[in-house]
C-alpha positions in Angstrom: 96.3 134.4 75.9 99.3 136.7 76.3 103.3 135.6 75.3 105.8 136.2 77.5 103.5 136.0 80.3 106.0 133.6 82.2 102.8 131.6 83.4 104.1 128.4 84.0 106.2 130.1 86.9 102.6 130.0 88.6 100.6 127.8 87.7 98.3 125.7 88.2 97.8 122.8 85.8 95.4 120.1 86.3 96.4 116.3 84.8 94.0 114.4 83.0 94.5 110.5 82.8 92.6 110.7 79.7 91.1 106.8 80.1 89.1 107.5 83.5 88.2 111.5 83.4 85.1 111.3 81.3 83.5 108.9 79.0 81.7 110.7 75.7 80.6 107.6 73.7 79.1 105.3 76.2 82.4 102.4 75.7 83.3 102.5 79.4 86.6 104.0 78.4 88.0 108.0 78.6 88.2 109.9 76.1 88.1 113.6 74.7 84.3 114.0 74.2 84.2 113.6 77.4 87.0 115.8 78.3 85.2 118.4 76.4 81.8 118.1 77.7 83.8 118.5 81.4 85.8 122.0 80.4 84.1 124.0 82.3 84.3 122.2 85.8 88.0 123.0 85.0 87.4 126.4 84.2 85.5 126.7 87.6 87.9 125.0 89.5 90.2 127.8 88.0 93.2 125.6 87.2 95.3 127.4 84.4 96.6 124.8 82.4 96.0 120.8 82.0 98.4 117.9 81.4 97.6 114.9 79.4 98.9 111.7 80.2 99.5 110.2 76.5 96.8 110.1 73.7 98.6 108.4 70.9 97.7 105.5 69.3 98.7 102.4 71.4 98.1 99.1 72.5 97.9 99.8 76.1 100.1 97.7 77.4 100.9 100.9 79.9 98.3 103.0 79.7 99.3 104.7 76.5 102.7 105.1 77.6 103.6 102.0 74.6 103.3 104.6 72.4 102.8 103.2 68.4 102.2 106.7 67.2 103.4 110.1 67.9 101.4 111.8 65.7 98.2 110.7 66.2 95.5 110.4 68.4 94.5 106.9 69.9 90.8 105.8 68.3 90.1 104.6 72.1 90.2 108.0 72.8 89.0 110.0 69.6 90.5 111.5 66.6 93.2 114.1 65.8 90.0 116.3 64.9 88.7 115.9 67.9 91.9 116.6 69.4 92.4 120.1 68.2 89.1 120.8 68.3 89.7 120.1 72.0 93.0 123.1 71.8 91.2 125.2 70.7 87.6 125.1 72.9 90.2 124.9 76.0 92.1 127.9 74.4 88.2 130.2 74.8 88.2 129.5 78.3 91.8 130.4 78.9 93.2 127.2 80.1 96.2 126.0 78.6 97.2 122.9 77.3 100.3 120.5 77.9 100.5 117.0 76.3 103.1 114.2 77.5 105.8 113.3 75.3 107.3 110.0 75.6 111.0 109.7 74.1 113.1 106.8 75.9 111.0 104.2 74.1 108.3 103.1 72.3 105.4 100.2 71.9 107.2 97.1 70.3 104.1 97.6 67.6 105.7 100.9 66.2 106.7 101.0 63.0 110.6 101.4 63.5 110.7 98.7 65.9 108.8 96.0 63.9 111.2 97.0 61.3 114.0 96.2 63.6 113.2 93.2 64.3 112.5 91.8 60.6 115.5 93.5 59.6 118.0 91.3 61.6 121.3 91.9 63.7 123.1 94.8 62.1 121.1 96.4 60.4 119.9 100.4 60.5 117.0 99.9 61.7 118.6 98.2 65.1 120.8 100.8 65.8 117.4 103.0 66.2 116.9 100.6 69.5 119.9 98.9 71.9 120.1 95.6 70.4 123.0 93.6 71.4 124.0 89.3 71.7 123.6 88.1 74.9 126.5 87.2 77.2 127.5 83.6 77.6 128.6 80.6 75.8 125.2 80.2 73.4 124.0 83.9 74.6 121.6 82.7 76.7 121.7 85.3 79.1 120.9 88.8 79.2 123.8 91.7 77.9 123.9 92.9 81.5 122.3 93.2 84.6 119.7 95.3 84.7 116.2 95.6 86.1 113.1 96.7 84.4 111.3 99.2 86.5 108.5 97.0 86.5 110.1 94.1 87.4 112.1 91.4 86.2 115.1 91.5 83.3 115.8 94.9 81.4 115.9 92.4 78.4 114.2 90.4 76.5 114.8 88.2 73.5 114.6 88.3 69.8 114.2 84.1 67.9 117.4 85.5 66.0 119.7 85.2 69.5 120.1 88.7 70.1 118.4 91.0 73.2 117.0 93.8 73.4 116.4 96.8 76.3 113.6 98.3 77.8 114.1 99.8 81.3 110.2 99.2 81.6 107.3 96.6 80.0 108.9 94.0 77.7 106.9 95.5 75.0 108.4 98.8 75.4 111.9 98.8 73.9 114.4 101.8 74.7 114.9 104.0 71.7 118.6 104.9 71.4 119.5 108.7 71.2 122.9 108.3 70.2 121.1 107.3 66.6 121.1 110.9 65.1 117.8 109.6 63.3 115.9 109.3 66.6 116.9 113.0 67.3 115.4 114.5 64.2 112.2 112.3 64.7 111.5 113.8 68.2 112.1 116.8 66.9 109.4 117.0 63.9 106.8 115.6 66.9 107.5 118.4 68.8 107.2 120.3 65.5 104.2 118.7 64.7 101.8 119.3 68.1 103.1 122.9 68.8 101.2 123.4 64.3 98.4 122.3 66.4 98.7 124.3 69.0 99.5 123.0 72.2 101.4 125.4 74.9 104.0 122.6 76.2 105.3 119.1 76.7 105.4 116.9 79.9 108.7 114.9 79.3 108.0 111.2 80.3 111.5 109.8 81.8 112.8 112.9 81.0 116.7 111.8 82.8 116.3 108.5 80.6 117.0 108.8 77.2 120.4 109.1 77.6 122.7 104.8 78.7 126.3 104.9 78.3 127.2 103.5 75.9 129.3 100.4 77.4 126.2 99.7 79.0 127.6 98.5 82.5 126.6 95.8 84.6 125.5 98.2 87.6 126.1 97.1 91.5 125.4 98.6 94.4 126.4 102.0 94.8 127.1 102.5 91.5 126.2 105.8 89.7 123.2 104.1 87.6 123.8 103.9 83.6 121.0 105.0 82.3 119.8 108.2 84.5 121.0 111.7 84.5 123.9 111.5 81.9 125.6 114.5 80.2 124.0 114.0 77.1 120.6 114.9 78.2 121.6 118.9 78.6 122.2 118.8 74.4 119.2 117.4 73.9 117.2 119.9 75.7 118.7 122.6 74.9 118.1 121.3 71.3 114.3 121.2 72.3 114.6 124.3 74.1 115.1 126.5 70.8 112.6 124.7 69.3 110.1 125.8 71.8 111.1 129.4 71.4 110.5 129.7 68.0 106.9 128.9 69.0 105.1 132.6 70.1 102.9 132.2 74.1 105.6 130.7 75.6 105.1 127.9 75.4 107.0 125.0 78.1 109.0 122.1 79.0 108.5 119.9 81.9 111.1 116.7 82.9 109.7 114.1 84.9 112.9 113.4 86.5 112.6 110.8 90.2 116.7 112.2 91.1 118.3 111.7 94.2 119.8 114.9 94.4 117.3 117.8 94.2 120.7 120.2 93.0 121.0 117.3 89.7 117.8 117.8 88.8 117.6 121.8 89.0 120.4 121.4 86.5 118.0 120.3 83.6 115.9 123.8 84.5 118.9 126.2 83.4 117.5 129.0 80.7 118.3 127.3 78.0 116.3 124.1 78.2 113.3 123.4 80.5 111.0 125.5 81.9 110.0 123.2 85.2 109.9 120.0 86.6 108.0 118.1 89.5 109.0 117.7 92.8 109.0 114.6 93.8 110.9 114.6 96.9 107.5 116.9 98.1 105.3 114.0 96.8 107.0 111.3 98.6 107.5 113.6 101.7 105.7 111.6 105.0 103.1 113.7 107.1 106.2 115.3 109.3 106.3 119.1 109.2 110.0 119.2 109.9 110.5 117.2 107.1 108.4 119.1 105.0 110.5 122.3 106.3 113.1 120.4 104.7 111.8 119.4 101.4 110.8 123.0 101.0 114.0 124.4 101.5 116.2 122.7 99.8 113.5 122.7 96.7 113.6 126.8 96.9 117.5 126.8 97.3 117.9 124.7 94.6 115.6 126.4 92.1 116.9 129.9 93.0 119.8 129.0 92.0 118.9 128.4 88.2 116.2 131.0 88.5 113.2 128.3 87.6 109.9 128.3 89.8 109.3 124.7 91.8 106.4 122.4 90.9 104.7 121.2 93.9 103.1 118.1 93.6 100.6 115.8 96.3 99.8 113.2 93.3 99.8 111.8 89.9 98.8 108.3 88.0 101.8 106.6 89.6 101.5 107.0 93.5 98.9 106.3 96.3 96.5 108.8 96.7 97.8 111.2 99.4 94.2 111.0 100.6 95.4 107.6 101.4 99.1 107.8 102.0 98.3 110.3 105.6 95.6 108.5 106.9 98.0 105.0 106.8 99.2 103.7 110.6 103.0 104.1 110.5 104.9 105.4 107.0 102.9 107.8 105.0 105.1 108.8 102.8 105.4 106.7 99.3 108.2 104.3 98.0 108.2 103.0 94.5 109.9 99.6 96.6 106.4 99.3 98.7 103.3 100.8 97.8 102.4 99.4 101.2 98.9 98.5 100.4 99.0 96.4 103.7 97.9 98.9 105.8 95.2 99.9 107.5 94.7 103.9 106.7 91.7 106.3 108.9 90.4 107.7 105.6 88.7 110.6 107.7 92.5 111.6 109.3 93.9 111.1 105.6 91.1 113.3 104.5 91.9 115.8 107.1 95.4 116.1 106.5 94.8 116.2 102.7 92.8 119.5 103.0 95.4 121.0 105.0 98.2 120.1 102.3 96.4 121.3 99.7 96.5 124.9 101.2 100.0 124.2 102.1 100.7 123.4 98.3 98.2 126.4 96.8 100.3 128.2 99.0 103.7 128.1 98.4 105.6 130.2 96.1 106.0 128.4 92.0 103.7 126.4 90.0 101.4 123.4 91.5 100.0 120.0 89.9 96.4 119.1 90.7 95.6 115.0 89.8 92.6 114.3 88.7 90.0 113.8 91.4 92.5 115.4 94.2 89.6 118.0 94.2 87.0 115.3 95.2 89.2 113.7 97.6 89.3 110.5 96.5 91.2 107.6 98.4 93.2 105.0 96.7 90.8 101.9 95.6 92.8 98.8 97.3 89.9 96.4 96.4 89.9 96.0 92.9 90.3 92.3 92.3 92.9 90.6 90.5 91.3 89.8 87.6 90.8 92.8 86.6 93.7 95.0 87.3 95.6 95.5 83.9 98.7 97.6 85.0 102.0 95.8 83.9 103.4 95.7 86.7 101.0 93.8 88.3 101.8 91.3 86.2 105.6 91.5 85.7 106.0 91.4 89.4 103.9 88.3 89.8 101.5 89.6 92.7 104.0 91.0 94.5 103.3 94.7 93.7 99.7 95.9 93.1 100.6 98.2 91.0 98.9 101.7 89.9 95.3 100.5 89.0 94.2 102.0 92.4 94.7 105.4 91.8 93.5 105.4 88.0 90.1 104.5 89.1 87.7 106.7 86.9 86.3 110.0 88.5 82.8 110.1 89.9 80.6 112.8 88.1 77.0 112.4 89.5 74.7 110.2 90.8 74.3 107.0 93.7 75.7 104.4 92.1 78.3 103.3 90.0 79.5 104.7 87.2 78.1 107.8 88.9 78.0 109.9 85.9 81.5 108.7 84.4 79.5 107.2 81.2 77.1 105.4 79.9 78.8 102.3 79.6 80.2 101.3 82.8 83.6 102.1 83.6 87.0 100.1 82.9 87.4 100.0 86.6 85.3 98.9 89.3 84.5 102.1 91.7 83.3 102.4 95.5 80.0 102.6 96.3 81.2 105.5 98.9 81.9 107.5 96.2 77.9 108.8 95.6 79.1 110.9 98.2 82.3 112.3 96.6 81.3 113.2 93.3 81.3 116.3 91.6 77.6 116.7 91.7 77.5 116.3 95.4 80.1 118.5 96.3 79.8 121.1 94.3 77.4 123.6 96.0 78.5 122.2 100.0 80.8 125.0 101.4 82.6 122.0 103.3 83.7 119.8 100.3 87.3 119.3 99.0 86.1 120.9 95.7 85.0 123.9 97.6 88.5 124.3 99.4 90.2 123.7 95.9 88.0 126.0 93.9 88.2 128.8 97.2 92.1 128.1 96.7 92.9 128.6 93.5 90.8 131.2 93.4 93.0 133.6 96.4 95.9 131.5 95.1 95.7 134.1 92.3 96.2 137.5 94.4 98.2 136.2 97.2 101.4 138.2 97.4 104.9 137.3 95.8 108.7 137.0 96.6 110.8 135.5 98.9 109.8 133.0 101.7 110.5 133.6 105.6 110.0 131.2 108.1 107.6 132.0 111.6 108.4 130.3 114.4 104.7 129.3 116.3 105.7 126.4 118.0 106.8 122.5 117.9 105.5 121.0 115.5 103.5 124.0 113.5 104.8 124.6 109.8 104.4 128.6 108.8 105.6 131.2 106.7 105.0 134.7 105.9 105.3 135.9 102.7 105.2 139.4 101.7 103.9 141.7 105.0 100.3 140.5 105.0 100.2 136.9 104.0 101.0 133.7 106.6 100.6 130.4 106.4 100.2 128.0 108.9 100.4 124.4 109.4 99.7 122.2 112.7 101.4 118.7 112.7 101.6 118.9 116.5 99.3 116.9 118.2 97.6 119.4 120.0 95.8 122.6 119.2 97.8 125.8 119.3 97.1 129.4 119.0 96.3 131.2 115.8 98.6 133.3 114.7 96.9 136.9 114.2 95.6 138.0 111.4 92.5 137.5 109.3 91.6 134.2 108.5 91.6 134.3 104.0 91.1 129.9 104.1 91.0 127.2 106.6 91.4 124.1 105.9 89.1 122.6 109.0 87.3 124.3 111.1 88.9 127.2 113.7 88.0 129.1 116.3 91.4 130.8 118.6 93.3 127.4 118.0 94.5 126.2 115.4 93.4 122.2 115.7 95.9 119.5 114.9 96.3 118.5 110.6 94.9 122.2 109.9 95.5 124.3 108.6 94.8 128.5 107.6 95.3 131.4 105.7 96.0 134.7 107.2 95.7 138.6 106.0 97.8 140.4 108.1 
C-alpha cells in the first residue's frame, strides 16, 4: 500500500455488520472467522476498504454499540489474534480496514460504570459520566426533559437516588467529555488499534460527545444541547494529530445526523475528520429534483472545506433502499416513522435500487455499500415479535419495529435457510425467497445485482474525475457530465426518453434507443 495516496477521497467502502455477515463456527452468529472465509467475495466485488461495526466485548443490548471493553474482541466474534490476522489478510488483498469507535457512551457493564455505581454520589468515578440528582421534592423526576433516541426518558435512576444520562438505551450510559480522563482514554484507544494495523475509525454519534454542561430542558425549536457543540472540534483536532502521526494515511469518518450540511462540513476541515456520511442523500425520496438538490448542496458544502463527499444508500440503522424505493407513497426515510406498514412493490424497488447504485457509483467522492446491498436484499418486515432483538422495539413497546429487518444474516448459497451463512442456523430468520438472491446464485448471472455492482465498481476506477456539469435532457431526467467523455443519465419520468449520444458503458436495465423509466446509464462520449 502506498502512503499519502488520498485513497479515502474516492474509496468504495463495504460495511460489515459482523453478526450477520458469515458464521465461521456454527453457532448461528456471524464472526471474524466467517469474514476471513469471505474476503475473496469482497476482493472480487472490487471494494477498497471494509468498515466493521463494533467488534468489542459487549452484552449486545444494542448490537455491539454498548461496549464493555474498547481494547479487545467480543468472544462471540473471536479473539484479538483473529482480528489482527483478518487485518493482515485484508491488506494482502489491498483492502483496508476501518473499525467503529463508540466514544459517546459505554455499556453499563464497562468497568468504569460499575465503579461509578459502587462509588456513590460526588465521587471521581461518577465524574466520568453524567450523574445528577433528580428534580422535585424527593428527586424522583429526571434532571431534565431530554428523551432517549430509543424512546422514553434519557435518564435512569440508580438505587442511591441519582440519575445518569443515556441518549440511547438505559444500558448505554453517556461519557462526560468535560472530564480530561475520557479524552486521554480514547486517544489511547485510537493508538491501541492503529498499532494493530487498522486504517481508520468510523466515529459513532460523532456529533454528540459534548453536551451543554447546564443540561437545559429542550423546547421545540431550541438548538439541541447534546449535538454539534463547539467543543467537539478541539477533540477531533487532537485525534487528527494522532492519525497523522501514523503511516499509510489513516482516516476518521464521522456519523453525524445534522440538519445543516454546512455545519456538518465544518468537521471536515483539513485538521479534523477526513469524511462523513451524507445522510441527506440516504433519506432522499425517489425524486430526481430532490436528488439533484441534495447533490448540489453536498458538493458545494464539501468543496468549501476541500473535503470529498461520501455517498450512502443504506446501513445497519435504516430500512434497506430496495424496500424504501418500492413503497407506495413516501419513498424516503425517517427515524420518526419507518413506514413498515406501507405496501411495497419489490420489483419496482429493485429496478430503482439498480439505478441508484449507478448514480452513487458515478458521483464524485467516496461511497459506502452496506452488506447485502450488492445482492439486492430487501428489508425483512415479518420477523416474529418474539425474535426481535433491537432495543428500539422494546423501549417503544412495539411502536417502532426497530432495525432488525435490515440486519438479517446474508444468504451465501443453497436453496433454503440458512443459505450458507453457517452450519448452525441464523440468529434472525431469513426469507425463503432469498434462495434466488444468494451470492452463489447471482455470481454467474450477468443480469444480477451482484454482477451490476461488480461491473460498476470495476469501471468506476477508470471514470474521469473533475467537476460535475448538469445536463438538460428533459423533464424528470437527472443527467450530468464529468469531463468531456463521461455522461450519466437516470430517467425519473413516467415515460421513456431518448437515449443520450455515446457508447454505453453500463446500464441498470435494458436500454435501446430510449432510456426507460427508473433506469440509469453510463455513456462514453
